[in-house]
C-alpha positions as CSV (number, residue, x, y, z in Angstrom):
1,M,59.9,-3.6,23.6
2,W,57.2,-1.0,23.3
3,S,56.9,1.9,21.2
4,I,54.0,4.6,20.3
5,I,52.8,4.9,16.8
6,A,51.0,7.5,15.8
7,V,48.1,6.7,13.2
8,K,46.5,9.7,11.0
9,K,42.8,8.9,10.2
10,R,40.7,10.9,8.0
11,H,38.1,13.1,9.4
12,H,39.3,12.8,13.0
13,S,42.7,13.7,15.0
14,A,45.5,11.4,15.2
15,R,45.4,8.4,17.4
16,C,48.1,6.6,19.6
17,F,48.8,3.1,19.6
18,L,50.7,0.7,21.4
19,A,52.4,-1.9,19.6
20,G,54.5,-4.7,20.9
21,W,56.4,-7.6,19.3
22,F,55.5,-11.0,20.3
23,S,56.5,-14.3,18.8
24,A,57.7,-12.3,15.9
25,S,54.4,-10.7,15.1
26,H,53.2,-7.2,15.7
27,L,49.7,-6.7,17.8
28,L,48.2,-3.4,17.7
29,F,46.2,-2.5,20.7
30,C,44.0,0.7,20.6
31,L,43.5,2.8,23.7
32,S,39.8,3.4,22.8
33,G,37.8,2.0,20.2
34,D,35.7,4.6,17.5
35,I,32.7,2.2,17.6
36,G,31.7,-1.0,18.9
37,L,29.7,-3.8,17.1
38,I,27.6,-6.4,18.1
39,G,27.2,-9.7,16.0
40,L,29.6,-11.8,14.4
41,A,27.8,-13.2,11.6
42,V,28.9,-12.8,8.2
43,M,27.1,-8.9,7.8
44,G,28.7,-8.0,11.0
45,Q,32.1,-9.3,10.5
46,N,32.3,-7.8,7.0
47,L,31.3,-4.5,8.1
48,I,33.6,-4.1,10.9
49,L,36.2,-5.3,8.3
50,N,35.1,-2.4,6.1
51,M,35.6,-0.1,8.9
52,A,38.9,-1.0,9.8
53,D,39.9,-0.6,6.1
54,H,39.0,2.9,6.4
55,G,41.2,3.4,9.5
56,Y,38.3,3.1,12.2
57,N,39.1,1.2,15.5
58,V,36.4,-1.3,15.9
59,V,35.5,-3.3,19.2
60,A,34.0,-6.5,18.0
61,Y,31.5,-8.7,20.5
62,N,29.4,-11.6,20.1
63,R,27.1,-13.5,22.7
64,T,29.1,-16.6,21.7
65,T,32.5,-15.1,22.7
66,S,34.5,-17.8,20.9
67,K,33.3,-16.2,17.9
68,V,35.2,-13.2,18.8
69,D,38.6,-14.9,19.4
70,E,38.2,-16.9,16.1
71,F,37.5,-13.9,14.1
72,L,40.4,-11.9,15.9
73,D,42.9,-14.6,15.1
74,N,41.5,-15.3,11.3
75,E,39.8,-12.2,9.4
76,A,40.6,-9.6,11.8
77,K,44.2,-10.4,12.3
78,G,46.5,-7.2,12.0
79,K,43.9,-4.7,11.9
80,P,42.6,-2.2,14.0
81,I,40.1,-4.4,15.8
82,Q,39.8,-5.4,19.4
83,G,37.6,-7.9,21.1
84,A,35.2,-7.9,23.9
85,H,34.1,-11.1,25.8
86,S,31.6,-9.0,27.7
87,I,28.9,-6.2,27.3
88,Q,30.9,-4.1,30.2
89,E,34.4,-4.6,28.6
90,L,32.9,-3.7,25.0
91,C,31.5,-0.2,26.5
92,A,34.7,0.3,28.5
93,K,37.0,0.2,25.4
94,L,35.2,2.9,23.5
95,Q,35.9,6.5,23.6
96,K,33.1,8.8,24.7
97,P,30.5,9.5,23.5
98,R,30.3,5.8,23.0
99,K,28.6,4.4,19.6
100,V,27.5,0.8,19.8
101,M,25.7,-0.8,16.6
102,M,24.2,-4.1,16.5
103,L,23.6,-6.2,13.7
104,V,21.5,-9.1,15.4
105,K,18.6,-10.7,14.7
106,A,15.2,-8.3,14.3
107,G,12.8,-8.3,17.2
108,K,13.4,-9.4,21.0
109,P,17.1,-10.0,20.5
110,V,17.6,-6.1,19.7
111,D,15.7,-5.2,22.9
112,D,17.5,-7.6,24.7
113,F,20.7,-6.2,24.1
114,I,19.6,-2.6,24.5
115,E,18.8,-3.4,28.5
116,Q,22.0,-5.1,28.8
117,L,24.0,-2.0,27.2
118,L,22.1,0.6,29.2
119,P,23.9,0.0,32.6
120,H,27.1,0.4,31.1
121,L,26.6,3.7,29.0
122,E,26.0,7.1,30.0
123,Q,23.8,9.9,29.0
124,G,24.5,11.2,25.4
125,D,25.8,7.7,24.2
126,L,24.5,6.3,21.4
127,I,23.1,2.7,20.2
128,I,22.5,1.7,16.5
129,D,20.3,-0.9,15.4
130,G,21.5,-2.0,12.0
131,G,19.0,-4.9,11.5
132,N,16.0,-5.7,9.6
133,S,13.8,-4.0,12.4
134,H,10.1,-2.9,11.7
135,Y,10.1,0.7,11.7
136,A,7.3,0.3,14.4
137,D,9.7,-1.2,16.6
138,T,12.5,1.5,16.0
139,N,9.9,4.6,16.7
140,R,9.1,2.8,19.9
141,R,13.0,2.3,21.0
142,C,13.9,5.9,19.6
143,Q,11.5,7.3,22.1
144,Y,12.3,4.9,24.8
145,L,16.0,6.0,24.7
146,Q,15.5,9.4,24.4
147,E,13.5,9.6,27.3
148,K,16.5,8.0,29.3
149,G,18.9,10.7,27.7
150,F,20.3,8.2,25.1
151,L,20.5,8.7,21.3
152,F,19.2,5.9,19.0
153,V,19.7,5.2,15.1
154,G,17.9,2.7,13.0
155,T,19.7,2.4,9.9
156,G,19.2,0.3,6.8
157,V,22.0,-1.8,5.8
158,S,21.7,-3.2,2.3
159,G,24.1,-4.8,0.0
160,G,24.4,-8.2,1.5
161,E,27.7,-9.8,2.5
162,E,29.6,-8.1,-0.4
163,G,28.2,-4.8,0.2
164,A,28.9,-5.1,3.7
165,R,32.5,-5.5,3.1
166,Y,33.2,-3.4,0.4
167,G,30.6,-0.7,0.5
168,P,27.0,-1.1,1.5
169,S,24.1,1.2,1.0
170,L,23.2,2.8,4.6
171,M,20.0,4.7,5.4
172,P,20.3,6.0,8.8
173,G,17.3,7.6,11.0
174,G,16.4,8.4,14.4
175,T,17.6,10.9,16.9
176,P,18.8,13.7,14.9
177,A,21.8,14.6,17.2
178,A,23.1,11.2,16.4
179,W,23.8,12.0,12.8
180,P,27.2,14.3,13.5
181,L,28.6,11.2,15.8
182,I,28.2,8.8,12.9
183,K,28.4,11.0,9.5
184,N,32.3,10.3,8.7
185,I,32.2,6.6,9.7
186,F,28.9,5.8,7.6
187,Q,29.9,7.8,4.5
188,D,33.3,6.5,4.6
189,V,32.2,2.9,4.7
190,A,29.3,3.3,2.2
191,A,29.3,2.5,-1.4
192,K,30.0,5.6,-3.7
193,T,28.5,6.3,-6.9
194,E,30.3,6.9,-9.9
195,E,30.8,10.7,-9.2
196,G,32.3,9.7,-5.7
197,E,29.0,10.7,-3.7
198,P,28.5,8.1,-0.8
199,C,25.4,6.0,-0.8
200,C,24.2,7.4,2.5
201,D,22.7,10.3,4.3
202,W,20.5,11.1,7.1
203,V,16.9,10.1,6.2
204,G,14.9,11.3,9.3
205,E,13.5,11.2,12.4
206,G,12.5,8.0,14.5
207,G,11.9,4.9,12.4
208,S,12.3,6.6,9.0
209,G,15.6,5.0,8.2
210,H,14.3,1.2,8.7
211,Y,10.9,2.5,6.6
212,V,13.2,3.5,3.8
213,K,15.0,0.1,3.8
214,M,11.6,-1.5,4.1
215,V,10.3,0.2,1.0
216,H,13.7,-0.7,-0.4
217,N,13.2,-4.3,0.2
218,G,9.7,-3.9,-1.1
219,I,11.0,-2.8,-4.4
220,E,13.6,-5.7,-4.5
221,Y,10.6,-8.1,-4.4
222,G,9.2,-6.4,-7.3
223,D,11.9,-6.4,-9.3
224,M,12.8,-10.2,-8.9
225,Q,9.2,-10.9,-9.4
226,I,9.1,-9.3,-12.8
227,L,12.4,-10.7,-13.9
228,A,11.1,-14.4,-12.8
229,E,7.9,-13.8,-14.8
230,A,10.4,-12.4,-17.8
231,Y,12.3,-15.7,-17.3
232,D,9.0,-17.9,-17.3
233,I,7.8,-16.1,-20.7
234,M,11.3,-16.6,-22.3
235,K,11.5,-20.3,-21.2
236,N,7.7,-21.4,-21.8
237,V,6.6,-19.3,-24.5
238,L,9.8,-18.7,-26.5
239,K,10.9,-22.1,-25.5
240,M,14.6,-20.5,-25.1
241,N,17.4,-22.6,-23.5
242,Y,19.3,-21.7,-20.4
243,D,22.5,-20.2,-22.0
244,E,19.9,-18.0,-24.5
245,M,18.4,-16.4,-21.7
246,A,21.5,-15.9,-19.6
247,Q,23.1,-14.2,-22.7
248,T,19.7,-12.1,-23.0
249,F,19.6,-10.9,-19.7
250,Q,23.7,-10.2,-20.0
251,N,22.5,-7.9,-23.1
252,W,19.8,-6.4,-21.3
253,N,22.1,-5.2,-18.7
254,K,24.0,-2.9,-21.1
255,T,20.4,-1.1,-21.8
256,E,18.3,0.9,-19.5
257,L,17.7,-2.3,-17.4
258,D,21.4,-2.1,-16.2
259,S,21.1,-3.2,-12.5
260,F,22.6,-5.2,-10.2
261,L,19.8,-8.0,-10.1
262,V,19.9,-8.2,-14.1
263,E,23.5,-8.8,-13.9
264,I,23.1,-11.6,-11.4
265,T,20.1,-13.1,-13.2
266,A,22.3,-13.8,-16.1
267,K,24.9,-15.2,-13.9
268,V,22.2,-17.5,-12.2
269,L,20.8,-18.7,-15.4
270,A,24.5,-19.4,-16.9
271,F,25.6,-21.2,-14.0
272,K,25.9,-24.9,-14.3
273,D,25.7,-27.8,-11.8
274,E,28.5,-30.4,-12.0
275,D,27.0,-32.7,-14.1
276,G,26.5,-29.6,-16.6
277,K,22.8,-29.0,-16.4
278,P,21.9,-25.8,-15.3
279,L,21.7,-25.4,-11.5
280,V,18.5,-23.0,-11.3
281,E,16.4,-25.8,-13.0
282,K,16.9,-28.1,-10.1
283,I,16.1,-25.6,-7.3
284,R,12.4,-26.3,-5.9
285,D,10.1,-23.2,-7.0
286,A,8.7,-22.5,-3.7
287,A,10.4,-19.0,-2.4
288,G,11.0,-18.2,0.9
289,Q,10.7,-14.6,2.4
290,K,11.8,-13.0,5.8
291,G,8.7,-10.2,5.8
292,T,9.8,-6.8,4.8
293,G,8.0,-7.2,1.4
294,K,4.9,-8.0,3.3
295,W,5.5,-5.1,5.7
296,T,5.6,-2.9,2.8
297,A,2.3,-4.1,1.7
298,I,0.8,-3.8,5.0
299,S,2.1,-0.4,5.5
300,A,0.7,0.8,2.2
301,L,-2.6,-0.4,2.9
302,D,-2.8,1.5,6.4
303,L,-1.7,4.6,4.4
304,G,-4.2,3.9,1.7
305,I,-1.6,3.7,-1.1
306,P,-1.8,1.2,-4.1
307,V,1.5,-0.4,-4.0
308,T,0.3,-3.1,-6.2
309,L,3.4,-4.5,-7.9
310,V,5.1,-5.2,-4.8
311,S,1.7,-6.6,-3.2
312,E,1.4,-9.1,-6.2
313,A,5.0,-10.1,-5.6
314,V,4.5,-10.9,-2.1
315,F,1.5,-12.8,-2.8
316,A,3.6,-14.6,-6.0
317,R,5.7,-16.0,-3.2
318,C,2.7,-17.1,-1.0
319,L,1.3,-19.0,-4.2
320,S,4.9,-20.6,-4.9
321,A,4.9,-21.9,-1.2
322,V,1.8,-24.0,-1.7
323,K,4.0,-26.4,-3.9
324,D,2.2,-29.6,-3.0
325,E,-1.1,-28.1,-3.6
326,R,0.0,-26.6,-6.9
327,V,1.3,-30.0,-8.2
328,Q,-2.3,-31.6,-7.3
329,A,-4.0,-28.7,-9.2
330,S,-1.9,-28.9,-12.3
331,K,-3.3,-32.6,-12.8
332,I,-7.1,-31.2,-12.7
333,L,-6.9,-27.7,-13.5
334,K,-6.5,-26.9,-17.4
335,G,-5.0,-23.9,-19.4
336,P,-5.3,-22.9,-22.8
337,E,-5.0,-25.9,-25.4
338,G,-3.6,-25.6,-28.8
339,V,-2.4,-22.3,-28.5
340,Q,1.5,-21.3,-29.3
341,F,3.4,-18.2,-29.9
342,S,3.9,-17.5,-33.6
343,G,5.2,-14.3,-33.7
344,D,8.9,-12.9,-34.1
345,K,10.9,-14.1,-31.3
346,N,13.3,-11.2,-31.3
347,A,10.8,-8.6,-31.6
348,F,8.8,-10.2,-28.7
349,L,12.3,-10.4,-26.8
350,E,12.4,-6.5,-27.3
351,D,8.8,-6.4,-26.0
352,I,9.7,-8.2,-23.0
353,R,12.5,-5.8,-22.4
354,Q,10.5,-2.9,-22.7
355,A,7.7,-4.2,-20.3
356,L,10.3,-4.6,-17.4
357,Y,11.4,-1.2,-17.9
358,A,8.0,0.2,-18.0
359,A,6.9,-2.1,-14.9
360,K,10.1,-1.1,-13.4
361,I,8.8,2.8,-13.4
362,V,5.5,1.8,-12.2
363,S,6.9,-0.1,-9.1
364,Y,9.3,2.8,-8.3
365,A,6.7,5.5,-8.8
366,Q,4.2,3.4,-6.3
367,G,7.4,3.1,-4.2
368,F,7.7,6.8,-3.5
369,M,4.2,7.2,-3.4
370,E,4.4,5.3,-0.2
371,L,7.3,6.9,1.2
372,R,5.4,10.5,0.6
373,A,2.5,9.3,2.3
374,A,4.4,7.6,5.3
375,G,6.4,11.2,5.4
376,K,3.3,13.0,5.9
377,E,1.9,10.9,8.5
378,F,4.8,10.2,10.6
379,H,6.1,13.6,10.3
380,W,9.1,12.8,8.7
381,N,10.7,15.5,6.0
382,L,12.3,12.8,3.5
383,N,14.6,13.8,1.0
384,F,13.4,11.9,-2.0
385,G,16.1,12.5,-4.3
386,G,18.7,11.8,-1.7
387,I,16.7,8.2,-1.1
388,A,17.3,7.7,-4.7
389,L,21.0,8.4,-4.4
390,M,21.4,6.3,-1.3
391,W,20.0,3.3,-3.6
392,R,22.3,4.1,-6.7
393,G,25.2,1.8,-5.1
394,G,25.9,-0.7,-2.7
395,C,22.3,-2.1,-2.3
396,I,20.6,-4.8,-4.0
397,I,18.1,-2.5,-6.1
398,R,21.0,-0.5,-7.3
399,S,20.8,0.4,-11.2
400,A,21.4,3.2,-13.3
401,F,17.9,3.7,-13.3
402,L,17.9,5.6,-10.1
403,R,20.2,8.1,-11.6
404,D,17.1,9.3,-13.5
405,I,14.7,9.2,-10.4
406,N,17.4,11.4,-8.7
407,N,17.4,14.1,-11.2
408,A,13.5,13.9,-11.5
409,F,13.5,14.9,-7.7
410,K,16.4,17.5,-8.3
411,S,14.3,19.2,-11.1
412,N,11.1,19.1,-8.9
413,P,11.5,18.3,-5.0
414,N,7.7,18.6,-5.0
415,L,7.2,16.4,-7.8
416,L,3.7,14.5,-7.1
417,N,4.3,11.1,-8.9
418,L,7.4,9.7,-10.8
419,L,4.9,9.2,-13.7
420,L,4.4,12.7,-14.1
421,D,8.2,13.5,-14.7
422,P,8.9,14.5,-18.3
423,F,11.6,11.7,-18.6
424,F,9.4,9.1,-17.2
425,T,6.2,10.1,-19.0
426,K,8.2,9.9,-22.3
427,A,10.1,6.4,-21.5
428,I,6.5,4.8,-20.4
429,H,5.0,6.2,-23.3
430,R,7.6,4.5,-25.3
431,A,7.4,1.2,-23.8
432,L,3.6,0.8,-23.3
433,P,2.8,-0.8,-26.8
434,H,5.3,-3.4,-25.9
435,Y,4.3,-3.9,-22.7
436,R,0.5,-4.5,-23.7
437,R,1.8,-7.0,-26.2
438,V,3.5,-9.1,-23.4
439,A,0.5,-8.9,-21.1
440,S,-1.9,-9.9,-23.6
441,Q,0.3,-12.7,-24.7
442,A,1.2,-14.1,-21.4
443,Q,-3.0,-14.0,-20.6
444,L,-3.8,-16.0,-23.8
445,L,-1.0,-18.4,-23.5
446,G,-1.7,-19.2,-19.6
447,V,1.5,-17.8,-18.2
448,P,1.1,-16.0,-14.8
449,V,2.5,-12.8,-14.6
450,P,0.7,-11.2,-11.7
451,A,3.4,-8.5,-10.8
452,L,3.6,-7.2,-14.6
453,T,-0.3,-7.2,-15.4
454,S,-0.7,-5.4,-11.9
455,A,1.6,-2.4,-12.9
456,L,-0.1,-2.2,-16.2
457,S,-3.3,-1.9,-14.4
458,F,-2.4,0.7,-11.9
459,Y,-1.0,2.7,-14.9
460,D,-3.9,2.7,-16.7
461,G,-6.3,3.4,-13.6
462,Y,-3.9,6.4,-12.2
463,R,-4.3,7.9,-15.9
464,S,-8.1,7.5,-15.8
465,A,-9.6,10.7,-14.7
466,R,-12.9,8.5,-13.9
467,L,-13.0,5.1,-12.4
468,P,-15.8,2.8,-12.1
469,A,-15.7,3.5,-8.1
470,N,-19.0,5.6,-8.5
471,L,-21.0,2.3,-8.8
472,I,-19.1,0.7,-5.9
473,Q,-20.4,3.9,-4.0
474,A,-24.0,3.5,-5.2
475,Q,-23.9,-0.2,-4.0
476,R,-22.5,0.7,-0.4
477,D,-25.1,3.3,-0.2
478,F,-28.0,0.8,-1.3
479,F,-27.1,-1.7,1.1
480,G,-25.5,0.0,3.9
481,A,-26.7,3.5,3.7
482,H,-22.9,4.5,3.7
483,T,-23.6,7.6,1.6
484,F,-22.1,9.2,-1.4
485,E,-20.3,12.7,-3.0
486,L,-21.9,13.9,-6.0
487,E,-19.5,15.0,-8.9
488,D,-20.9,18.8,-8.7
489,K,-20.9,18.9,-4.7
490,P,-17.7,17.5,-3.4
491,G,-17.8,17.4,0.4
492,T,-21.5,17.0,0.7
493,W,-22.4,13.4,1.6
494,I,-25.8,12.0,0.4
495,H,-28.0,8.8,0.8
496,A,-30.4,7.9,-1.5
497,N,-33.7,5.9,-1.1
498,W,-32.8,3.5,-3.8
499,T,-36.0,1.2,-3.1
500,G,-38.5,3.7,-2.3
501,H,-39.2,2.0,0.9
502,G,-36.2,2.8,2.7
503,G,-35.7,5.8,5.5
504,R,-33.9,8.9,5.5
505,V,-31.2,7.8,8.1
506,A,-27.8,7.3,6.8
507,S,-24.7,5.5,7.8
508,S,-21.7,7.5,9.3
509,T,-19.4,8.2,6.9
510,Y,-15.4,7.6,7.5
511,N,-12.6,5.8,5.8
512,A,-10.9,2.7,7.5
């Protein structure tokens, strides 16, 4: 027996569904899907379930079609989710204008699926790439599809499988006309701040969404590295056991350091293997990476922005990867001998906490410097306060700290650098004495803290009205006639005859 059930959804009109009774179970069949999703790995499945929980009818497709049936028979059972066993079927089941989202491996698979989709779409339909694509690829795809009359969005999705299921941070950018088509879906399924604001808003044109996600991931690399350095100091300088370290991070998570990464660090350090020993101690110390941190550092170099902490975090992972070589070196190369920490343990723990907070301020200041430069370079009108808001919930770097960043840009949308905001200026001034003690003690004791020290050096460089770069310019002019400017004549380029037997010919002046 068939009946028609009216189902009212938030933000869009009531929709009719056919319900039937088969083998003592109800099956819900939707006449047309709100959105299609390609890719049924963990992230894809969880995002589909999230959308379905919010009343959206989703059409699911996977290249290995047996996964579609498994998903429908298990996790998706009883939910407004349909399956498709071909790209053609997927597109045929979607209401117009069609919206198809891909959660597949970055690179060639994204281009391949776009080409498979195009014959089954019409002009005005929308393709969304929710993977970790490089922003330059998103720029290219956006232009390519716009020329053909299609809409394209590249969106950062952060929060891991838990975030995808219950509320990720979403960072969409691309063709502006696409935003009204997905705004309700994206903001409904996104994480919410304590005030109920969705951690999702339109970022800007072209590849801006994926660029913002890239910088997010770069900052994530930095946050993870400084936490690892703090752990190393606790373990090898203060000789703390794992339960003590776990409790310390748990306590810190109730302070300015309140964040997802500090929270899980406490849980990781407390976790015991089956034999009762800390599992983390058994893990090989060679960190992997998927490339987004490296992309952040490369883009910063291309833009001429000193994103030093993220760069050092990437290099630290590279150094960790040469494990066998490090083991050999450890038998030959010596560190400080006969030097031990003899200060007050609790006071030094507070020093470490303050050092983490100060380094975090510098890291985010550098990240937003890079975003500002990218916006200028690519003509993206980025809302920095809005970006901080998008990162406040759902994503890996979510923290209470981002509320202060959002407030800083609300107070001054044209803020040149986070370090110059009164709140952060006061905060880093308070933390600096602690920070310097940690950096100096680590150096004296031979504990590597590349991210912490690079951030401190950046701070000292940024606050310096004069740096020794004048000597570098003189050296460049001496050996290569690259010219220099005088302090009282900026904009006028001069070559000096340093040796007395050089000519008057100078090299051309340019910045690579």
